[in-house]
C-alpha positions as CSV (number, residue, x, y, z in Angstrom):
1,X,48.0,-20.8,3.2
2,X,50.5,-23.0,1.5
3,X,50.0,-24.0,-2.1
4,X,51.8,-26.7,-4.0
5,X,51.7,-27.6,-7.7
6,X,50.3,-31.0,-8.5
7,X,50.9,-32.8,-11.8
8,X,49.8,-36.2,-12.8
9,X,46.4,-38.1,-13.0
10,X,43.5,-37.9,-10.5
11,X,43.3,-41.4,-9.2
12,X,39.5,-41.0,-8.7
13,X,38.6,-39.7,-12.1
14,X,41.6,-40.5,-14.3
15,X,41.7,-36.9,-15.6
16,X,45.1,-35.2,-15.9
17,X,46.0,-32.7,-13.3
18,X,48.2,-29.6,-13.6
19,X,47.2,-27.3,-11.0
20,X,48.0,-25.5,-7.7
21,X,46.2,-26.9,-4.7
22,X,46.0,-26.3,-1.0
23,X,48.8,-28.5,0.7
24,X,46.2,-29.7,3.4
25,X,43.9,-31.0,0.8
26,X,46.6,-32.5,-1.3
27,X,48.1,-34.3,1.8
28,X,44.6,-36.0,2.4
29,X,44.5,-37.1,-1.2
30,X,48.1,-38.5,-1.2
31,X,47.3,-40.4,2.1
32,X,44.4,-42.1,0.4
33,X,46.5,-42.9,-2.7
34,X,49.2,-44.5,-0.5
35,X,46.6,-46.4,1.3
36,X,45.3,-48.0,-1.9
37,X,48.8,-48.7,-3.0
38,X,49.7,-50.5,0.3
39,X,46.4,-52.6,0.0
40,X,47.4,-53.6,-3.5
41,X,50.8,-54.6,-2.5
42,X,49.4,-56.6,0.5
43,X,47.1,-58.5,-1.8
44,X,49.9,-59.3,-4.3
45,X,52.1,-60.6,-1.3
46,X,49.3,-62.8,0.0
47,X,48.6,-64.1,-3.5
48,X,52.4,-65.0,-4.0
49,X,52.4,-66.6,-0.6
50,X,49.4,-68.8,-1.4
51,X,50.8,-69.9,-4.7
52,X,54.2,-70.7,-3.1
53,X,52.5,-72.8,-0.4
54,X,50.4,-74.6,-3.0
55,X,53.4,-75.5,-5.2
56,X,55.4,-76.4,-2.1
57,X,52.7,-78.9,-1.0
58,X,52.6,-80.5,-4.4
59,X,56.4,-80.9,-4.4
60,X,56.3,-82.4,-0.9
61,X,53.7,-84.9,-1.8
62,X,55.8,-85.9,-4.9
63,X,58.9,-86.3,-2.7
64,X,57.0,-88.3,-0.2
65,X,55.8,-90.7,-2.8
66,X,59.2,-91.0,-4.5
67,X,60.6,-93.8,-2.3
68,X,57.5,-95.9,-2.9
69,X,57.7,-95.4,-6.5
70,X,61.3,-96.4,-6.6
71,X,60.7,-99.5,-4.7
72,X,57.9,-100.5,-7.1
73,X,60.2,-100.0,-10.1
74,X,63.0,-102.0,-8.7
75,X,60.8,-105.2,-8.2
76,X,61.0,-107.6,-11.1
């Protein structure tokens, strides 16, 4: 069996880890950790996209209304 040293924090319990573990078990835990990280990054990207689209829509509405506002201001 292959053992590797693990140091850090258990993502499930929050407890510190400083131990030797079976590489097969650690591989499964690391895969789960990476999956959670990818999910968080995906959610952050989607949130940024949604905010960008919302702000872009607001700006486009303002630009679309600008010629009408300029015409109204130029009339005596």
